[in-house]
RONUMI-952770 format. One record per residue (C-alpha): residue number from 1; x, y, z; residue in one letter. Coordinates in steps of 0.1 Angstrom, whole numbers, always signed. Last residue first. Example, Ala and Ser with C-alpha at 12.3 -4.5 7.8 and 13.67 -1.06 7.14 Angstrom:
# RONUMI-952770
+-----+-------+-------+-------+------+
: seq :    c1 :    c2 :    c3 : type :
+-----+-------+-------+-------+------+
:   2 :  +137 :   -11 :   +71 :    s :
:   1 :  +123 :   -45 :   +78 :    a :
+-----+-------+-------+-------+------+
# end
This chain:
# RONUMI-952770
+-----+-------+-------+-------+------+
: seq :    c1 :    c2 :    c3 : type :
+-----+-------+-------+-------+------+
:  83 :  -821 :  +787 :   +67 :    q :
:  82 :  -818 :  +750 :   +49 :    e :
:  81 :  -785 :  +745 :   +33 :    m :
:  80 :  -781 :  +727 :    +1 :    v :
:  79 :  -762 :  +698 :    -8 :    g :
:  78 :  -723 :  +692 :    -5 :    l :
:  77 :  -696 :  +691 :   +22 :    h :
:  76 :  -660 :  +689 :   +18 :    f :
:  75 :  -630 :  +675 :   +31 :    a :
:  74 :  -652 :  +647 :   +45 :    a :
:  73 :  -660 :  +632 :   +84 :    a :
:  72 :  -649 :  +665 :   +96 :    h :
:  71 :  -623 :  +679 :  +124 :    g :
:  70 :  -595 :  +685 :  +107 :    v :
:  69 :  -604 :  +683 :   +66 :    r :
:  68 :  -581 :  +655 :   +51 :    i :
:  67 :  -562 :  +659 :   +23 :    t :
:  66 :  -544 :  +622 :   +12 :    h :
:  65 :  -508 :  +625 :    -8 :    s :
:  64 :  -496 :  +607 :   -37 :    l :
:  63 :  -461 :  +608 :   -44 :    k :
:  62 :  -439 :  +619 :   -75 :    s :
:  61 :  -436 :  +653 :   -64 :    p :
:  60 :  -431 :  +645 :   -27 :    h :
:  59 :  -418 :  +682 :   -11 :    k :
:  58 :  -440 :  +703 :   -36 :    s :
:  57 :  -464 :  +679 :   -38 :    r :
:  56 :  -472 :  +683 :    -1 :    a :
:  55 :  -471 :  +720 :    -2 :    l :
:  54 :  -493 :  +722 :   -35 :    k :
:  53 :  -524 :  +696 :   -14 :    v :
:  52 :  -525 :  +715 :   +15 :    a :
:  51 :  -530 :  +749 :    -4 :    a :
:  50 :  -554 :  +738 :   -25 :    d :
:  49 :  -574 :  +720 :    +2 :    f :
:  48 :  -573 :  +755 :   +17 :    t :
:  47 :  -562 :  +770 :   +56 :    p :
:  46 :  -529 :  +744 :   +51 :    a :
:  45 :  -514 :  +721 :   +70 :    i :
:  44 :  -490 :  +693 :   +57 :    f :
:  43 :  -485 :  +661 :   +63 :    f :
:  42 :  -449 :  +642 :   +69 :    d :
:  41 :  -449 :  +606 :   +76 :    g :
:  40 :  -426 :  +593 :   +45 :    s :
:  39 :  -450 :  +566 :   +30 :    d :
:  38 :  -479 :  +581 :   +43 :    p :
:  37 :  -476 :  +616 :   +27 :    e :
:  36 :  -508 :  +637 :   +47 :    i :
:  35 :  -522 :  +667 :   +36 :    a :
:  34 :  -539 :  +678 :   +58 :    v :
:  33 :  -567 :  +712 :   +58 :    f :
:  32 :  -577 :  +734 :   +83 :    e :
:  31 :  -616 :  +734 :   +98 :    d :
:  30 :  -598 :  +727 :  +135 :    r :
:  29 :  -562 :  +731 :  +137 :    h :
:  28 :  -552 :  +736 :  +170 :    n :
:  27 :  -571 :  +707 :  +194 :    a :
:  26 :  -582 :  +689 :  +163 :    e :
:  25 :  -546 :  +687 :  +147 :    l :
:  24 :  -532 :  +677 :  +179 :    d :
:  23 :  -555 :  +650 :  +188 :    g :
:  22 :  -555 :  +638 :  +153 :    k :
:  21 :  -522 :  +631 :  +145 :    l :
:  20 :  -502 :  +603 :  +157 :    r :
:  19 :  -531 :  +572 :  +153 :    q :
:  18 :  -562 :  +588 :  +138 :    e :
:  17 :  -544 :  +610 :  +108 :    y :
:  16 :  -516 :  +581 :  +107 :    l :
:  15 :  -543 :  +554 :  +100 :    q :
:  14 :  -560 :  +580 :   +78 :    k :
:  13 :  -529 :  +585 :   +59 :    a :
:  12 :  -523 :  +545 :   +55 :    r :
:  11 :  -561 :  +540 :   +42 :    a :
:  10 :  -557 :  +566 :   +16 :    i :
:   9 :  -520 :  +554 :    +2 :    v :
:   8 :  -538 :  +524 :    -1 :    s :
:   7 :  -563 :  +527 :   -20 :    k :
:   6 :  -545 :  +550 :   -44 :    t :
:   5 :  -520 :  +523 :   -50 :    e :
:   4 :  -552 :  +498 :   -53 :    e :
:   3 :  -561 :  +524 :   -87 :    s :
:   2 :  -599 :  +540 :   -81 :    v :
:   1 :  -625 :  +536 :  -103 :    m :
+-----+-------+-------+-------+------+
# end
């Protein structure tokens, strides 16, 4: 179960992404990951999910952040690819 605090962080981070970051990030950082800490508005771009999370935690160790894969509906895609 997801806590109300986590839901709030996710919603605010998504709003920041849509309103302030999406245009630039999707033009210049597609397929990378961005961790967004919504209280400060700080965001951290990295080539991997883990690296983005580590950057956010290094600056805001006691805060929750939300990580998005730039240009995708989900951070990860699960399933089988047919060839």
